[in-house]
MARDO-144288 format. One record per residue (C-alpha): residue number from 1; x, y, z; residue in three letters. Coordinates in Angstrom, 3 decimals. Last residue first. Example, Ala and Ser with C-alpha at 12.3 -4.5 7.8 and 13.67 -1.06 7.14 Angstrom:
[2; [13.670; -1.060; 7.140]; ser]
[1; [12.300; -4.500; 7.800]; ala]
This chain:
[396; [69.747; 85.819; 131.897]; unk]
[395; [73.415; 84.958; 131.354]; unk]
[394; [72.804; 81.169; 131.413]; unk]
[393; [70.088; 81.528; 128.637]; unk]
[392; [72.695; 83.452; 126.383]; unk]
[391; [75.172; 80.661; 126.511]; unk]
[390; [72.563; 77.843; 126.007]; unk]
[389; [74.373; 76.572; 123.101]; unk]
[388; [77.200; 78.786; 122.217]; unk]
[387; [80.237; 76.572; 122.158]; unk]
[386; [78.350; 74.081; 119.996]; unk]
[385; [77.383; 76.491; 117.165]; unk]
[384; [79.953; 75.683; 114.758]; unk]
[383; [79.694; 71.974; 115.499]; unk]
[382; [75.906; 71.901; 115.047]; unk]
[381; [76.085; 74.241; 111.997]; unk]
[380; [78.682; 72.000; 110.219]; unk]
[379; [76.659; 68.860; 111.017]; unk]
[378; [73.510; 70.585; 109.599]; unk]
[377; [75.223; 71.854; 106.458]; unk]
[376; [76.703; 68.439; 105.176]; unk]
[375; [73.186; 67.372; 103.793]; unk]
[374; [73.450; 70.428; 101.421]; unk]
[373; [76.122; 68.604; 99.254]; unk]
[372; [77.184; 71.398; 96.821]; unk]
[371; [77.557; 70.016; 93.329]; unk]
[370; [74.648; 72.171; 91.748]; unk]
[369; [74.603; 71.507; 88.077]; unk]
[368; [71.226; 72.722; 87.564]; unk]
[367; [70.203; 75.985; 89.542]; unk]
[366; [71.012; 77.119; 92.940]; unk]
[365; [74.600; 77.953; 91.874]; unk]
[364; [77.443; 78.583; 94.321]; unk]
[363; [79.132; 75.236; 94.411]; unk]
[362; [78.987; 74.533; 90.578]; unk]
[361; [79.832; 78.253; 89.919]; unk]
[360; [83.194; 77.823; 91.592]; unk]
[359; [84.833; 81.164; 92.711]; unk]
[358; [88.275; 80.907; 93.903]; unk]
[357; [89.622; 82.574; 90.677]; unk]
[356; [93.174; 82.180; 90.015]; unk]
[355; [92.915; 82.300; 86.163]; unk]
[354; [91.006; 85.452; 86.775]; unk]
[353; [87.693; 86.996; 85.739]; unk]
[352; [85.751; 90.132; 86.843]; unk]
[351; [82.531; 91.784; 85.869]; unk]
[350; [80.208; 94.626; 86.643]; unk]
[349; [82.396; 96.829; 88.988]; unk]
[348; [80.662; 100.118; 89.393]; unk]
[347; [82.337; 103.609; 89.050]; unk]
[346; [80.051; 106.376; 90.101]; unk]
[345; [79.924; 110.026; 89.303]; unk]
[344; [77.413; 110.048; 86.379]; unk]
[343; [78.570; 106.760; 84.801]; unk]
[342; [81.632; 104.625; 84.563]; unk]
[341; [81.040; 100.905; 84.382]; unk]
[340; [84.019; 98.687; 85.387]; unk]
[339; [85.272; 95.455; 83.960]; unk]
[338; [87.963; 93.687; 85.950]; unk]
[337; [90.583; 91.438; 84.418]; unk]
[336; [93.146; 88.990; 85.911]; unk]
[335; [95.967; 88.578; 88.146]; unk]
[334; [95.826; 88.945; 91.999]; unk]
[333; [97.465; 85.449; 92.577]; unk]
[332; [100.802; 86.576; 93.726]; unk]
[331; [99.466; 89.710; 95.347]; unk]
[330; [99.239; 88.429; 98.876]; unk]
[329; [102.996; 87.855; 99.110]; unk]
[328; [103.609; 91.409; 97.887]; unk]
[327; [101.328; 92.578; 100.751]; unk]
[326; [103.255; 90.707; 103.377]; unk]
[325; [106.642; 92.225; 102.141]; unk]
[324; [105.127; 95.609; 101.948]; unk]
[323; [103.893; 95.163; 105.489]; unk]
[322; [107.375; 94.564; 106.707]; unk]
[321; [108.797; 97.494; 104.913]; unk]
[320; [105.996; 99.744; 106.395]; unk]
[319; [106.695; 98.447; 110.002]; unk]
[318; [110.416; 99.196; 109.563]; unk]
[317; [109.504; 102.967; 108.761]; unk]
[316; [110.487; 104.401; 105.406]; unk]
[315; [107.069; 105.442; 104.245]; unk]
[314; [106.390; 106.859; 107.710]; unk]
[313; [105.053; 110.310; 106.840]; unk]
[312; [101.838; 109.942; 108.875]; unk]
[311; [99.577; 109.632; 105.836]; unk]
[310; [101.649; 106.639; 104.554]; unk]
[309; [101.652; 104.904; 107.889]; unk]
[308; [97.988; 105.426; 108.321]; unk]
[307; [97.239; 103.984; 104.992]; unk]
[306; [99.202; 101.025; 105.758]; unk]
[305; [97.333; 100.588; 109.029]; unk]
[304; [93.907; 100.604; 107.314]; unk]
[303; [95.195; 98.336; 104.527]; unk]
[302; [96.418; 95.812; 107.135]; unk]
[301; [92.908; 95.429; 108.509]; unk]
[300; [91.725; 94.590; 105.114]; unk]
[299; [94.608; 92.228; 104.589]; unk]
[298; [93.278; 90.117; 107.514]; unk]
[297; [89.720; 89.829; 105.898]; unk]
[296; [91.224; 88.772; 102.622]; unk]
[295; [93.686; 86.324; 103.954]; unk]
[294; [91.017; 84.578; 106.023]; unk]
[293; [88.470; 84.560; 103.287]; unk]
[292; [90.640; 83.219; 100.462]; unk]
[291; [92.176; 85.706; 97.888]; unk]
[290; [91.169; 85.452; 94.082]; unk]
[289; [87.781; 86.912; 93.622]; unk]
[288; [87.654; 89.429; 96.531]; unk]
[287; [91.146; 90.420; 95.423]; unk]
[286; [89.832; 91.177; 91.947]; unk]
[285; [87.133; 93.432; 93.360]; unk]
[284; [89.712; 95.315; 95.457]; unk]
[283; [91.823; 96.039; 92.449]; unk]
[282; [88.944; 97.380; 90.506]; unk]
[281; [87.632; 99.544; 93.283]; unk]
[280; [91.161; 101.069; 93.868]; unk]
[279; [91.863; 101.252; 90.149]; unk]
[278; [88.616; 103.384; 89.645]; unk]
[277; [89.211; 105.644; 92.595]; unk]
[276; [92.853; 106.199; 91.807]; unk]
[275; [92.018; 107.107; 88.177]; unk]
[274; [89.404; 109.695; 89.265]; unk]
[273; [91.436; 111.248; 92.189]; unk]
[272; [90.015; 114.724; 93.027]; unk]
[271; [90.180; 115.740; 96.635]; unk]
[270; [88.546; 118.409; 98.857]; unk]
[269; [89.953; 118.707; 102.381]; unk]
[268; [88.453; 120.418; 105.470]; unk]
[267; [90.755; 120.055; 108.402]; unk]
[266; [90.465; 118.574; 111.854]; unk]
[265; [93.363; 119.118; 114.326]; unk]
[264; [95.774; 116.695; 116.023]; unk]
[263; [98.934; 117.186; 114.198]; unk]
[262; [98.397; 113.972; 112.171]; unk]
[261; [95.476; 115.637; 110.536]; unk]
[260; [91.967; 114.122; 110.997]; unk]
[259; [90.024; 114.891; 107.878]; unk]
[258; [86.577; 116.491; 107.486]; unk]
[257; [86.374; 115.254; 103.862]; unk]
[256; [84.797; 116.224; 100.438]; unk]
[255; [85.878; 113.573; 97.956]; unk]
[254; [85.687; 113.574; 94.166]; unk]
[253; [86.722; 110.583; 92.004]; unk]
[252; [84.271; 110.221; 89.179]; unk]
[251; [82.610; 113.032; 87.254]; unk]
[250; [82.257; 110.968; 83.936]; unk]
[249; [84.832; 112.987; 82.182]; unk]
[248; [87.121; 112.406; 85.161]; unk]
[247; [86.722; 108.621; 84.677]; unk]
[246; [88.082; 108.777; 81.052]; unk]
[245; [90.696; 111.515; 81.746]; unk]
[244; [92.147; 109.876; 84.693]; unk]
[243; [91.956; 106.426; 83.036]; unk]
[242; [94.344; 107.764; 80.211]; unk]
[241; [96.581; 109.592; 82.618]; unk]
[240; [96.911; 106.571; 85.013]; unk]
[239; [97.669; 104.102; 82.115]; unk]
[238; [100.166; 106.450; 80.481]; unk]
[237; [102.107; 106.760; 83.748]; unk]
[236; [102.059; 103.120; 84.646]; unk]
[235; [103.100; 101.859; 81.157]; unk]
[234; [100.346; 100.831; 78.859]; unk]
[233; [99.185; 97.538; 77.161]; unk]
[232; [96.088; 97.811; 75.326]; unk]
[231; [93.372; 95.190; 76.146]; unk]
[230; [90.781; 97.681; 77.229]; unk]
[229; [93.159; 99.308; 79.557]; unk]
[228; [96.251; 97.212; 80.327]; unk]
[227; [99.064; 96.684; 83.022]; unk]
[226; [97.511; 97.437; 86.397]; unk]
[225; [99.599; 96.007; 89.297]; unk]
[224; [98.082; 93.511; 91.657]; unk]
[223; [100.226; 90.598; 90.560]; unk]
[222; [99.308; 91.333; 86.949]; unk]
[221; [96.088; 93.261; 86.401]; unk]
[220; [94.138; 93.993; 83.336]; unk]
[219; [91.372; 96.763; 83.354]; unk]
[218; [88.307; 96.663; 81.159]; unk]
[217; [86.479; 99.972; 80.795]; unk]
[216; [82.895; 100.625; 80.205]; unk]
[215; [81.258; 104.032; 79.533]; unk]
[214; [77.808; 104.894; 80.642]; unk]
[213; [75.485; 107.134; 78.399]; unk]
[212; [74.369; 110.611; 79.845]; unk]
[211; [77.892; 112.106; 79.727]; unk]
[210; [78.788; 114.150; 82.728]; unk]
[209; [77.663; 117.840; 82.876]; unk]
[208; [75.269; 117.533; 85.747]; unk]
[207; [77.681; 115.000; 87.459]; unk]
[206; [80.193; 117.754; 87.639]; unk]
[205; [83.220; 117.146; 85.481]; unk]
[204; [86.392; 115.947; 87.112]; unk]
[203; [90.077; 117.223; 86.254]; unk]
[202; [90.264; 120.682; 87.903]; unk]
[201; [87.673; 121.186; 90.419]; unk]
[200; [87.704; 124.571; 92.252]; unk]
[199; [85.328; 126.146; 89.833]; unk]
[198; [82.321; 124.155; 91.014]; unk]
[197; [82.185; 125.935; 94.301]; unk]
[196; [82.522; 123.631; 97.301]; unk]
[195; [79.460; 123.683; 99.575]; unk]
[194; [80.171; 125.811; 102.773]; unk]
[193; [79.229; 123.893; 106.051]; unk]
[192; [82.928; 122.908; 106.630]; unk]
[191; [83.962; 126.534; 106.457]; unk]
[190; [87.645; 126.166; 105.585]; unk]
[189; [86.408; 125.891; 101.927]; unk]
[188; [85.883; 129.481; 101.964]; unk]
[187; [89.563; 130.032; 101.298]; unk]
[186; [91.827; 127.010; 101.913]; unk]
[185; [92.075; 123.604; 100.508]; unk]
[184; [92.363; 121.310; 97.351]; unk]
[183; [94.180; 118.188; 96.964]; unk]
[182; [94.632; 116.788; 93.394]; unk]
[181; [95.230; 113.122; 92.324]; unk]
[180; [97.461; 110.420; 91.290]; unk]
[179; [99.446; 112.105; 88.656]; unk]
[178; [100.211; 115.124; 91.013]; unk]
[177; [98.618; 118.423; 92.015]; unk]
[176; [98.641; 120.291; 95.289]; unk]
[175; [96.165; 123.120; 95.361]; unk]
[174; [95.769; 126.065; 97.821]; unk]
[173; [92.713; 128.184; 97.344]; unk]
[172; [93.057; 131.951; 97.624]; unk]
[171; [90.586; 132.921; 94.851]; unk]
[170; [89.668; 136.528; 95.612]; unk]
[169; [92.720; 137.199; 97.612]; unk]
[168; [94.842; 136.133; 94.820]; unk]
[167; [97.179; 133.142; 94.103]; unk]
[166; [99.304; 132.922; 90.848]; unk]
[165; [102.488; 134.414; 92.004]; unk]
[164; [105.310; 136.669; 90.617]; unk]
[163; [107.544; 137.945; 93.457]; unk]
[162; [107.968; 141.735; 93.180]; unk]
[161; [109.109; 142.025; 96.912]; unk]
[160; [106.098; 144.240; 97.990]; unk]
[159; [103.823; 142.046; 95.833]; unk]
[158; [105.017; 138.778; 97.267]; unk]
[157; [104.869; 140.164; 100.885]; unk]
[156; [101.256; 141.311; 100.243]; unk]
[155; [100.409; 137.795; 99.019]; unk]
[154; [102.101; 136.273; 102.116]; unk]
[153; [100.007; 138.693; 104.287]; unk]
[152; [96.871; 137.323; 102.700]; unk]
[151; [97.895; 133.718; 103.285]; unk]
[150; [98.251; 134.202; 106.961]; unk]
[149; [100.848; 135.134; 109.828]; unk]
[148; [103.849; 136.341; 107.773]; unk]
[147; [106.565; 136.866; 110.530]; unk]
[146; [108.648; 133.856; 109.445]; unk]
[145; [109.282; 130.753; 111.423]; unk]
[144; [106.715; 128.103; 110.666]; unk]
[143; [106.473; 129.270; 106.988]; unk]
[142; [110.306; 129.249; 106.635]; unk]
[141; [110.743; 125.589; 107.563]; unk]
[140; [114.577; 124.850; 107.714]; unk]
[139; [115.945; 121.559; 108.144]; unk]
[138; [119.528; 120.429; 108.940]; unk]
[137; [120.897; 117.418; 107.316]; unk]
[136; [122.858; 115.058; 109.271]; unk]
[135; [119.969; 112.542; 109.635]; unk]
[134; [120.142; 111.537; 105.889]; unk]
[133; [117.610; 109.081; 104.631]; unk]
[132; [115.477; 108.639; 107.756]; unk]
[131; [115.905; 112.330; 108.687]; unk]
[130; [114.744; 113.332; 105.310]; unk]
[129; [111.658; 111.050; 105.460]; unk]
[128; [110.789; 112.396; 109.009]; unk]
[127; [111.280; 116.033; 107.680]; unk]
[126; [109.224; 115.798; 104.560]; unk]
[125; [106.354; 113.769; 105.836]; unk]
[124; [106.128; 115.713; 108.912]; unk]
[123; [105.978; 119.059; 107.235]; unk]
[122; [103.435; 117.708; 104.878]; unk]
[121; [100.978; 116.893; 107.629]; unk]
[120; [99.905; 120.441; 108.136]; unk]
[119; [99.604; 122.982; 110.991]; unk]
[118; [103.118; 124.072; 111.127]; unk]
[117; [102.981; 125.136; 107.373]; unk]
[116; [105.021; 123.538; 104.676]; unk]
[115; [107.295; 125.369; 102.374]; unk]
[114; [110.276; 123.168; 102.598]; unk]
[113; [113.930; 123.567; 103.319]; unk]
[112; [117.188; 121.518; 103.110]; unk]
[111; [120.444; 122.535; 104.864]; unk]
[110; [124.128; 121.436; 104.743]; unk]
[109; [124.360; 121.646; 101.061]; unk]
[108; [127.157; 119.945; 99.113]; unk]
[107; [125.285; 120.230; 95.747]; unk]
[106; [125.161; 116.498; 95.149]; unk]
[105; [124.255; 115.624; 98.768]; unk]
[104; [121.510; 118.338; 98.822]; unk]
[103; [120.185; 116.942; 95.454]; unk]
[102; [119.915; 113.401; 96.946]; unk]
[101; [118.023; 114.667; 100.076]; unk]
[100; [115.587; 116.694; 97.788]; unk]
[99; [114.971; 113.500; 95.633]; unk]
[98; [114.075; 111.438; 98.496]; unk]
[97; [111.936; 114.159; 99.933]; unk]
[96; [110.140; 114.260; 96.592]; unk]
[95; [109.542; 110.528; 96.663]; unk]
[94; [108.459; 110.688; 100.343]; unk]
[93; [106.076; 113.575; 99.778]; unk]
[92; [104.346; 112.129; 96.602]; unk]
[91; [102.352; 109.529; 98.564]; unk]
[90; [100.933; 111.919; 101.020]; unk]
[89; [99.702; 114.151; 98.209]; unk]
[88; [97.789; 111.345; 96.447]; unk]
[87; [96.797; 109.600; 99.649]; unk]
[86; [93.493; 107.886; 98.393]; unk]
[85; [91.493; 109.774; 100.834]; unk]
[84; [87.858; 108.608; 101.552]; unk]
[83; [87.520; 105.811; 104.107]; unk]
[82; [89.571; 107.598; 106.763]; unk]
[81; [92.821; 106.964; 104.761]; unk]
[80; [92.669; 104.431; 101.924]; unk]
[79; [95.471; 102.028; 101.180]; unk]
[78; [94.277; 99.206; 99.011]; unk]
[77; [97.745; 97.543; 99.766]; unk]
[76; [98.395; 96.812; 96.107]; unk]
[75; [97.234; 100.521; 95.307]; unk]
[74; [99.825; 101.801; 97.865]; unk]
[73; [102.553; 99.876; 96.119]; unk]
[72; [101.241; 101.125; 92.839]; unk]
[71; [101.482; 104.701; 93.865]; unk]
[70; [104.857; 104.613; 95.515]; unk]
[69; [107.374; 102.572; 93.483]; unk]
[68; [105.814; 102.457; 90.004]; unk]
[67; [103.855; 105.789; 89.965]; unk]
[66; [106.438; 107.899; 91.782]; unk]
[65; [109.490; 106.243; 90.126]; unk]
[64; [108.030; 106.981; 86.679]; unk]
[63; [106.854; 110.431; 87.434]; unk]
[62; [110.135; 111.553; 89.099]; unk]
[61; [111.344; 114.027; 86.469]; unk]
[60; [113.848; 116.317; 88.073]; unk]
[59; [114.123; 120.107; 87.745]; unk]
[58; [117.091; 121.720; 89.575]; unk]
[57; [117.122; 125.461; 89.880]; unk]
[56; [120.269; 127.485; 90.787]; unk]
[55; [121.052; 130.726; 92.683]; unk]
[54; [117.389; 131.402; 93.615]; unk]
[53; [116.497; 135.046; 94.306]; unk]
[52; [113.092; 135.608; 92.976]; unk]
[51; [114.035; 136.069; 89.423]; unk]
[50; [115.753; 132.684; 89.468]; unk]
[49; [112.687; 130.957; 90.984]; unk]
[48; [110.268; 132.615; 88.514]; unk]
[47; [112.538; 131.801; 85.502]; unk]
[46; [112.532; 128.051; 86.595]; unk]
[45; [108.725; 128.206; 87.286]; unk]
[44; [108.094; 129.623; 83.822]; unk]
[43; [110.451; 126.968; 82.267]; unk]
[42; [108.512; 124.308; 84.326]; unk]
[41; [105.243; 125.117; 82.461]; unk]
[40; [102.490; 123.460; 84.421]; unk]
[39; [101.836; 119.808; 85.149]; unk]
[38; [101.701; 118.301; 88.406]; unk]
[37; [102.933; 114.920; 87.166]; unk]
[36; [105.474; 114.204; 89.877]; unk]
[35; [108.047; 116.592; 88.527]; unk]
[34; [110.295; 117.295; 91.339]; unk]
[33; [111.533; 120.931; 91.585]; unk]
[32; [114.661; 121.830; 93.703]; unk]
[31; [115.331; 125.512; 94.184]; unk]
[30; [118.935; 125.958; 95.189]; unk]
[29; [119.057; 128.941; 97.604]; unk]
[28; [122.425; 130.608; 98.835]; unk]
[27; [121.434; 131.621; 102.278]; unk]
[26; [122.054; 135.108; 103.797]; unk]
[25; [118.697; 135.561; 105.654]; unk]
[24; [117.515; 137.730; 102.841]; unk]
[23; [117.941; 134.768; 100.520]; unk]
[22; [115.890; 132.523; 102.809]; unk]
[21; [112.997; 135.085; 102.724]; unk]
[20; [113.208; 135.650; 99.086]; unk]
[19; [113.178; 131.830; 98.256]; unk]
[18; [110.536; 131.296; 100.803]; unk]
[17; [108.074; 133.765; 99.152]; unk]
[16; [108.254; 131.554; 96.108]; unk]
[15; [107.886; 128.456; 98.436]; unk]
[14; [104.718; 129.623; 99.898]; unk]
[13; [103.028; 131.251; 96.823]; unk]
[12; [103.513; 128.465; 94.386]; unk]
[11; [106.460; 127.650; 92.173]; unk]
[10; [106.682; 124.200; 93.921]; unk]
[9; [110.211; 124.372; 95.285]; unk]
[8; [111.689; 121.944; 97.791]; unk]
[7; [114.521; 124.111; 98.937]; unk]
[6; [118.152; 123.154; 98.876]; unk]
[5; [120.161; 125.394; 101.376]; unk]
[4; [123.664; 126.622; 100.827]; unk]
[3; [125.363; 128.749; 103.609]; unk]
[2; [126.104; 132.230; 102.675]; unk]
[1; [128.037; 133.818; 99.797]; unk]
């Protein structure tokens, strides 16, 4: 038997073809499947991998680790890439790569492999993470190396080699699914001027078909982490799934982006992330209530950098670790409840309360009970504006 390789296996077109391709190259292929909430029948995928040429299939449930250690860390940071992407796929890659490296160690494999293309971000995320965790492992990327030049050629390769697949030329979309969201690309979506067809969406209703009446949800946070929905305690997985169904029913969480990939090209990406969208807006609203101005504004700049690090595959970078320490410190007072209205594709925060609230009605009110001493304002303005007195006149 040839050298052993552990392949990050999804059951899709690329990795199914990769098993056969690697086997023909003389490798003993161990198919590693990480369950991060993508759904599907894993027994079917196991049979498919074995029928395609895998010598062994490992299926590992990583949902709890994914939500608690990756998703909620990103939520506490308010990480949002290019103002629209809540990083569902990007967050799943380091936890999958971590499991892949561990599996390689247990199997005594010298190689690991993935089904990422040379154009995408995921190749970077898998390989940089693997190198950070075990630099001795050698990496094979079949899609970058084989003779198959496009998706249609892969479909033909699969048919010739009797590889069962789900993709077709008529509907050649590529989907990546996990608990936090769905990424959709390929096919006619590659034309940025083409409106996405309704049948690509998996977990969100169209606004036209969403309920006419709004629905309200009360979300409880403890130190930045969501713990309850409408007063009901839930673990991370259950909370995300319940909120996903609720928000998706109202058509919330769709994004259509022209995105700047790490490798330097623009790509058209469609995302669905209903639970992520609602939790992001709610968490941010609670921070506005509980963090002072300077900390809040500085953290907003950190959120942009944090999202970039996640997107760029640098989950285990020293800067990311340092930012996590800072973010954890900011979350000490981010405890309380946020009420959100879900309706026709929008989620609007309509109420928030916290024992650490910095809002004082007696200072903010313009009605009776106003305790703000307005006579102090003139002195404040004079001092604040002192460096700028006459400054524009001197320039002209």
